[in-house]
N, C-alpha and C positions, 0 to 999 in steps of 0.2 A: 275376312282378310287375314286375321291372325293365324288361321289354319292353312293358308295357301302354301303349296309346295313351290319353293323358289329355286330348286336345283337347276332347272333349265333357264333361269334368269341369267343368261350369259350370251356372249357373242359367239357365233358359230365357229369363228377361228380359234377360240379357246379349246373347243373340242377337237378340231382338226389338228391343232398343235399337240394336244394330249395324245391323240392316236399316233402322231409322228414320233413322239417320245417313246410311246409304248412299243411301236414296231422296231425302233432302233435300240431298244433296251437301255435308253439313256433316261434314267429317272433319279439323277443325283440330287442331293439336297442343295437348295439354293436359297437366296435371300432376295425378296422383293420389298421395295419401299413404296408406300403410298404417300405422296406429298403434293403440294400445290405451289404455283410459281408466283402468284400475285394476289394481294388482298383485294376483295371485291370493292368496287367504288373508289379505288385508289385510297383506301382507308389505311389506318396505322396498325391494325391487328385484325385477327379473325377469331372465331369461337369454335372449339371442337364439339361436335355432336354426332350422334348416330351409332355410337359403339354398341349400345344394347341391342340394336337391330342386327348389327353384324354378328354379335354373339349368337342370337337366335338363329340366324341364317346358317352359321357354321355348325351349330348343334344339330340342326335338322337336315343337313346336307346328305342326301342319299337319292339314288336313282330308282324310282318305282318301276314296276313291270310296265306300266303305261308309258313312262319316260323312255325306257329301253325300246319298247315296240315302236314308238314314234321315231326314235333315232334310226332304228333298223329300216324303217320305211323311207328314209332319206336316200338310202342306197349308197352311202359313202363311207360307212363304218364296217369294219370286219367283225365277224362273230366273236373272235377272241377278245377284241377290244370291248365289245358290248358285254361280254361275260365279265370282264374286269369291272366295268361300270356298275354292274348289278350288285357287286359287293363293295362298292366304294364307300369309304368314310375318311374324314380328315384326320391325319395322324401327326400333323406338324405343330409348330409353336407359333403363337402370335403375340406380339407386343404392341401396345398402343398408348397414346397420350389420353388420359381420362377425359370423359365428357365434361364440358364446362370450362376446360382449360383455355387460356388465351394461347393462340398459336400464330406462327409466322411462316412466310414462304420458305420453301426449300428444306424444311426439316421433316423427317419422317413422322407422319401421324400414326401410321400403322406399319409394322414390320412383320412380314410373313416369312418364317423359316420352315421349309417343308420340301418334300420331294417335288420335283419340278412339275409333274403332272397335277398335283394337288394345288400347288401355288399358282399355277396358270389358270386353273378352273375358277378360283374364287375372285379373280381380278375384277370382272365386270360388276358383280354384285356389291363388292366392297366399294367400288368407285361410285355407283349410283346411290348407295345408301349414305355414304359419308359426304359426297359432294352436295347432295340435296340438303341434308340437315345442317351441315356447316354453313351453307349459304344463307339459310333462313335464320339460323341462330345469330349469325353475324349481322344480318340486316336488322333483326329485332334489337340487337344490342345498340346499334347506331340510332334507331328510332327512340329507344328508351333514354339514351344519352341526351338526345335533343329535347326530350320532355322535361329534363332537369328536375327529377324527383316526382313529377306527376305520374299517376298510374297510366299504363298503356295496355289496352285490351286488344287481343288478336281477333279480328272479325272477318277473316278472309275466306272461309270455307267455300262459299258459293262461287268464288272467283279462282279458286285453286285449279291446277291442271289435273283434276280427277280426285277421287276419294283418298287414295294413298297420300298424295301430295298435301291435301287438306289436313289429313290426320297427323302425319308425321311432321308436317310443317308447323302445326299447332304445338306439338311437343317441342320442336326446336325453338319456336318463338318464346315459349315459357322459359326454356333454358337460357335464352338470350336476355331475359329480363321482363317479359310481359307478365302482368299480374294474373292473367287468366285468358280464356278463350271462349268464343261463342259455340265452339264445336263440342256438342254433348258427348259424342262417342270418344273423343279425345279425353274429355273429363272423366269418363268411366274407365277407360283403359289405362290412363296415366295418373289418375288421382290428382288432377289439377283443377283449380276453380273454373266454373263455367259462369259466364256473365252475359247480360243482354237486357234490352229494354223492350220496345215494341216497334212495329213498322207503321208507315203512313196509312196502310190499309186499315189498321185498327181505328184510327181517327175517322177515316172516311166511311167506315161501316156504321157509324152512329149518326144520329140526326144533327149533332153539332159537336164541336171540338170540346166544349166544356163537359158535356155528358161523357164523352170518350175518356177524358182525363179522370173524371170522378169515378167511373166504373173501374178504371185501371187502379186507382188509388184504393178503392174498396177491396179489390182482389189481392193487391200486393202492398199493404201498408208499410211493411218494413223495408222495402226496397222500391221506392217510387221515383223513377226517373222518366220524365215525360218529354216526348218528342214534339218540339214546339214550332216546326217550320212547315207544317202541312199547308196552311193557308197564308198567314201573315205573321212572321215571328214576333215582331214588337207590338203590333196592334191587336193581335188575337192570341197567339200561342203563349207568350210569357204572361200576359194578364190572366188568361184562363188558368194557367198553372199556378199562379199566385193565389187566385181565388180558391182553388182546390187545397193548396197548402194551408191557407187560413182556416178553411173548414176542418181540416185534419187537426190543426192546432187547437181550435175551439172545442173539438170533440175529445181532446186529451190524447190524441194519437201522436206519438213521437217516433218517426221512422228511424231505423238505424242508418239509412242513407236515403237521400232524396235530392232531387234537383231537376235539371232540364238537359236535353240534348239538342245540339244544333247540327244539321246535316246538309246545309246549303247556305249560299250567300257569302258575304264578306265576314268570315268568322271572327276576325279581330274586332271589327266595328260592332257586330251584333253581340258578341260576348261582353264587351265593355258596357254597352247599353243595357243588356239583360242583367249584368251584375249590379248596376246601379238600381234598377227596378226591384230586384230581389232584396238588396240591402235596405232600400227605403221601406220595403214592406216588412222588414224584420227577419228576413231569411238569409242572414249573413253566412250561414254554414251550408247553404244549398250548393250542390255540385253543379258546375257547368261542364258538361261533356261535349265533345265534338267528334264528328266523323267527316266523311266526304273527301275521298281520294288523298288522304294524308300520307306523307312520308317524312323522313327526318329533315329534309330541307325546308318543306313547308312549315313543319312544326317549329323549326329553328327561327324561321322568319316571323311566324306569329308570335313567338316569345319576344323577339326583338321589338315587335310592334305593340307590346303590352297587352296582348290578348288575355282576357280574364278566364281562360279555360283551365280547368283543374283535372280533367280526365280526357284521355284520347282513345278513340276506337279506330284502329288502323287495319284495313282490309287488303285490297288488291295489291297495293304497292309493297306490302310486307310479305304476304303469303307467296307471291310470285317473284319477289325481289325484282320488280319490273324493270328497273333501270340497269340491272346487272344480273341477268337471268341464269348465269352459270358460274360455278365455283372453279372449275378448271383443274381439279385434282387429277394426277396421273399415277401410274403404277409401273415402276421400272426395276429391272433386274440389277442387283447391286453386288452379288457375290455368288460363287459356286464352290461347294466344298470339294476338296481334292481327296485322294486316297488316304492321306495322312490325317484327315479330319479337320484340316485348316481351311478357312474360307479365303478363296482367292478373289481379290477385288476385281469387279468389272465396271466398265464405264461406257456410257453412251455419249458420242461426240456429235456436235451440230455446229453449223455456221452461226446459229443463234446462241450466244454465250449463255443465256438463261436456260437453254435446253440441255446443256452439258450436265450430266448427273454427278452426284457425289458417290464414290465407290466404297465398297466394303461393308463389313458388319459394324453398324454404327449405333450410337445412342446419343442422347441430347442432355446437356446440363443447362439449367436456367441459373443465371447469375444475378444475385440481388445485392443492392447496397445494404450493408449491415445496419446502418443507422436509421435509414428511412424505410427499409423493406421494399423499395421500388426496384423494378427490373433495370438491370444494366445491359444485359445482352443474353443471347442464347449461344451455346457452344456445341457444335456437332463434332463428335470425336469417335474413335474406334472403341468398341466394347473392350474393357480391360484397362483403358488409360486411367491413371490415377492423378488426382490433383490435391494439393495441400493448401487449404484456404489460409493458412498462416504465412504462406509465401506469396511473393508478388506473382501476378498473373498477367501475361502480355497477350492482348487481343489485337487482331488486325483484320482489316477488311479483305476477304479472299479475292475480291475483284479489283481492289486498289490497295495493294499491300503496304504502301507508304502511310496509309491512314491507320494509326496505332493508338491504343490506349493501354496504359499500365495501371492495373489495380493493385494497390498496396496490400500486402498480407495483413489479415485481420480486419479489413474494411469491407469484405464481401462474404457472401454465403453462396452455396451451390446446391441445387436440387436436381436429381435425375428425373426426367419427364416420362420416359417410356416404362410401362409396368407390364409384367407378364399377364396375359389374358388366357391363352391356351398353352399347355405344355403336353407334348406327345398326344395331342388330340383331345385332352381333357380340359374342360374349362376350370380355371383357377381364380376367376375374378367374379365378384358379386357386384352387379350394377346397383348403384344407389337409386333412390326414388328420383323422379323428375324434380320434385321440390328440393331435394337435397342437392341435386346437380345445379339447379338454379341458384341456390344459396352459395355453393362453391364458386360458381361463375361470377357472382357479385363480388365475392372476396378476391377472386383472381383479378378482376378489373381494378380493384383498389390498388393493386401493385403496379399498375400502369401510371406513368406520368401523365398529367392532364394534357400535355402537348401531344401525346400519342393518340389521345381520344378525340382530337379535333376532327370535325367533318371535312374541313378543307386544309390541304397541305399539312397533314399530321407529321409529327416528328417520327423518324424511322427508328425502330428497335433493331439493332444489328444482329444478324445470325451469322456467326463466324465459324471457321473451321479450326480445329486444333492443328498445331504445326505438323504433327505426324500425318494427319489426314490430308492436309494441304500438300505436303511433299509427295505423298503417294499419288494423289490426283495429278500433280504436275508431271510425275514420272510416267504415268500411264499416257498422258497427253503427248509427252515428248517421244514416247516409244511407239506411237502408232505407225503402222506400216500401211502405205497407200498402194 
């Protein structure tokens, strides 16, 4: 999969528009913004992921002889245009918010500055890569938050929508906070921990449950987690596991990790009963892991019910983001460069207010409370606007301008979020490892107020516009000719 040519991973209309620009000789430099309009699951934040795959895609973007021959066979492209494609390479600039960052609706995650034919071509691939990984990283972050410090393992490969979704979904899940994955290929490719126990078939293949447990413990004495619900969890599974743990202890075997896994039944009830049985037998440090169609809401409820579970294996509902299966990112034209080299703002208008775009060549500043380090707001502004943190800063809701907040000078700090990734077609950004991105993500979430991380009715972090950007947007809206 890593060697797959993704150049034709695009919608046909990107190519037909490219040909249109080519034939009309209109290939001016433009700016496109990739952003999303709403957090998944009505959450308070999202997580940026997928940039490394976008970088790989851009680096390897070229039309092979086979690609050109296929397009010729469609009978809709001219030979001159096909000749142009045969020598195609990306020559523009790309700016992006780094992976693992906390992100919010309406702010550009990726900004493409390039000749319009190039900027148009890359739309579809950027959207499919970023939409998918942001969705799964965000879902994982919510699940990890619900687990309240317990380890969460990503176990969803067999339920993912295909190999790529399972592979890059696992990557995104680790970025979002999972401690590891069952996906061995993801472990190899991204250098993340691989985790797992055994299936019910292991138990059923032996003459009895005790023998199956004993053989597994013999093979894997350092990591011995036994699946106890094949026949009867409390009458058979847990007692047989305790019997094997006692034999290991008597033999002087001290596993680095050991315990049981529950995969069915009332997990709250069974875990509390199993915990007492393990503790009474002297195995107070034994892990109780759980799986079985878990998500953040069920984990949250189990926690409220006092479940004695200390490790969670989450599969289908995480890798597919089952209850919210799309991220909704879009890619919109924001500016066109004129003959003087200036970017002229462009705006898309809609009867749906949330679909009206923010025009121009923009960047984003994150504003933090200086004393606590917590986020106060994000501010979208034009590139080149300057702010003095020693002076007061007035923020206002662009959709309800009477809602205002004045930050006193010296009480806040600001950080620009967009960083250069490609300049004139050359990659200028070195992607961190997945483990490094995951740690950065953990630190990023520490800057969120607890109220924003709530699963239900989270506090909203405001994404505001600078006065200059707001005024430009208002002027464009007022000057629309119908």
